[in-house]
C-alpha positions as CSV (number, residue, x, y, z in Angstrom):
1,M,40.3,32.9,3.0
2,T,41.8,29.5,3.6
3,I,42.2,27.5,6.7
4,D,46.1,28.5,6.8
5,E,45.3,32.0,6.5
6,A,43.5,32.0,9.4
7,Q,46.0,30.0,11.5
8,L,48.3,32.4,10.3
9,M,45.7,35.6,11.0
10,V,45.5,34.5,14.6
11,D,48.5,33.9,15.1
12,K,49.4,37.0,14.1
13,W,46.6,38.7,16.1
14,I,47.9,37.1,19.1
15,K,51.7,38.0,18.9
16,T,50.8,41.8,18.4
17,I,47.4,42.9,20.2
18,G,47.0,39.3,22.8
19,V,50.7,39.5,23.5
20,R,50.5,35.8,23.6
21,Y,48.8,32.8,24.0
22,F,46.7,31.6,27.2
23,N,48.4,27.7,27.4
24,E,46.5,24.8,26.2
25,L,44.0,23.8,29.1
26,T,43.2,27.5,29.4
27,N,41.9,27.5,25.8
28,L,40.3,24.2,26.2
29,G,38.6,25.5,29.0
30,I,37.8,28.6,27.1
31,L,36.8,26.0,24.0
32,M,34.3,24.6,26.4
33,E,32.7,27.5,27.7
34,E,32.5,29.1,23.9
35,V,30.8,25.3,23.2
36,G,28.6,26.2,25.9
37,E,27.5,29.6,24.7
38,L,26.6,28.4,21.0
39,S,24.3,25.3,22.8
40,R,22.9,28.1,24.8
41,L,21.8,29.7,22.0
42,M,20.7,26.5,19.6
43,V,18.6,25.3,23.1
44,R,16.9,28.6,22.5
45,Q,16.2,29.0,18.9
46,Y,15.4,25.2,17.5
47,G,14.7,23.8,21.0
48,E,12.3,24.4,24.1
49,Q,13.8,27.0,25.9
50,S,12.7,30.4,25.8
51,F,14.8,33.1,25.2
52,K,16.1,35.6,28.1
53,A,17.3,39.0,28.2
54,S,20.7,38.0,28.3
55,D,20.8,36.1,25.0
56,Q,19.5,39.2,22.9
57,G,22.3,40.6,20.6
58,K,23.6,37.2,20.6
59,E,24.3,35.8,17.0
60,L,25.2,31.8,15.8
61,S,27.7,33.4,13.7
62,D,29.7,35.3,16.4
63,E,29.3,32.2,18.8
64,M,30.7,29.7,15.9
65,A,33.1,31.8,14.9
66,D,34.9,32.3,18.8
67,I,34.5,28.5,18.6
68,L,36.7,28.5,15.9
69,W,39.2,31.4,16.8
70,V,39.8,29.2,20.1
71,L,40.4,26.1,17.9
72,I,42.8,27.5,16.0
73,C,44.4,29.0,18.8
74,L,45.1,25.5,20.3
75,A,46.1,24.1,17.0
76,N,49.3,26.6,16.4
77,Q,49.7,26.0,20.0
78,T,49.8,22.3,19.1
79,G,51.8,22.2,15.8
80,V,48.3,21.2,14.0
81,N,47.8,22.2,10.7
82,L,44.3,22.1,10.4
83,T,44.3,21.9,6.9
84,D,45.7,18.7,6.3
85,A,44.1,17.3,9.6
86,L,40.7,18.2,8.0
87,K,41.5,16.3,4.9
88,K,42.7,13.4,6.8
89,N,40.0,13.4,8.5
90,I,37.3,13.7,5.5
91,E,39.4,10.5,4.1
92,K,39.5,8.6,7.5
93,K,35.1,8.9,7.9
94,S,34.8,8.6,3.9
95,L,36.4,5.7,4.2
96,R,35.0,4.2,7.0
97,D,31.5,5.7,6.4
98,Q,31.2,5.0,2.3
99,D,27.6,2.5,3.5
100,R,27.5,3.0,7.0
101,H,25.0,6.1,7.0
102,K,22.9,4.8,3.3
103,Q,22.3,1.5,5.1
104,N,20.9,3.4,8.3
105,K,17.0,3.4,8.2
106,K,17.2,6.4,10.5
107,L,18.5,8.4,8.0
108,S,15.9,7.2,5.1
């Protein structure tokens, strides 16, 4: 599926099953919660913290998909075409960072 298709699918789901979008600030708060859930799982899986019983059955892919879902909701609500935004962002980074990372001795 393309990003454009994902934006359309989320919009259709919201309007048919979800009733309506939560307001933008609510969705921003939800996005922060979802990022926190991914962070918690990553810290346990790749960091030093041990897993708790409440972490059972949690998957990185599902936590990342939750973040993507809410981000798509926010994009739909604010009129952002994520495909266009991502292309523009990649172009910006490509120009700005063309030599920056190659010259970073920490990455060698």
